[in-house]
Residue, then its C-alpha position, 0 to 999 in steps of 0.5 A: m500499499k502507498l500513500v500519495l501526496v499530489n503538490p503538498e504545500i506544508p512541510g509539517n504535514t509531509g513530515t507527519i505523514g511520513r512518521t505515519c508511513v514509516a509506522l505503517d510500512l507504507e511508501l510515500i510518494l510525492i508529486k511535484p511541485y511542492g510548496f516547500s523544499i523537501d530539505d526544509k527543516a520543518v519536514r524533518r522536525a515534523g518527521l523527527d529522526y524517523w524521516k531517514h527511514v521513510r520509503l520516499t518516491e518523488y515524481e515530477s508530475w502526475d503523468g510521470f507517476i501514472a506512467a512509472h506505476a501504471p496502477r490498477r483502476d481499482a487500486l486507486f483511492f482519491l480522497e476528497e471531502f465531496g466523495d460519494q463514498t466514505v473510506y468505510d465503504a471501500e475495500y483496500p487491496d494490498d496494492a492500494y494508493l491513497i491519494f491526497g491533494r493539496e491542503t488549500k485546494g485538494l486534487q485538481a479536476e484534471i486528475l480526478d476526471g473519469f475517476e468519480d466512482r473512485i472518490f472517497n471521503l472521510p466523514m465528519r459529524s459536526p456541521h462546524i468544520r469544513s475540513l480536517n488537517l491533512a496529516n490527520a486526514a491521511t493517518a485516519v485513512a491509512y489506519q482504516a485501509l490497513r485495518g483487516q491487516f492488524s488482526k492477522 
């Protein structure tokens, strides 16, 4: 299973997500451009001394990522607040790609085009909140996706 960040903007979120990836033994895939330098000390601070253990792969573009991985359609899980399905509805294969967009704008329409049936949301019960922090959302979804593997 892989966690994919498309154009992340906040170094602390990326560092925190990297730390989660180490904890869960997930590959972290970052797709440029970023809103920071990957060498930014804020990334390392959030990832603590675990950052050196992150299995990190970087791509110059979404198209470059797709060309390199050629993922199966049913292995793609796009996470957006407007998804018609929740993360609890999904069946996650071992080769799943959990895909998150920018903190401020989410995933670009051209990435989502044609994948409307592969867009999932993380439900929120309160009407007083519009969104969750990216690192919190990515962690919650990753644990949900791996839920069945913890009982093995």
